[in-house]
C-alpha positions, 0 to 999 in steps of 0.5 A: 308841161304838167307834173304830179308831185307826191309826198310834199312835206307838211311844212313845205305845203303850209309855206307854199299855201300861205305864200300863195294866199299872201300874194293872191296867186295860185298854189301852182304859180307859187310852187313853180316859182319855188322850183325855178328858184330852187333850180337856180333858174331865176334869171330866166323869165317865164313866158307870160300866159295871160292878157294882163298887159292888155288890161285897161288898154281899150280905146273907143273906136267908132268904126268898130262900134258901128260894125258891131252894131250892124251885127245886132240888127235883124233883117226882117225879110230873112226872119218874118 
């Protein structure tokens, strides 16, 4: 869902931007977190929308590597 919020007080804008910078998050993420807390919905966990749980989970697979390598070969009969 997308919202447009107008007339955000300067003190709130400053606080949200500083919090985003300190946490290394986007302003949008920090603002949504603030809305969730302000609405008393902190007990609900937002749906994860990234692949962070998969980061660093790569395992070597010779069968996969072989299939990918086969795609990199050129059939000289088709491409003279």
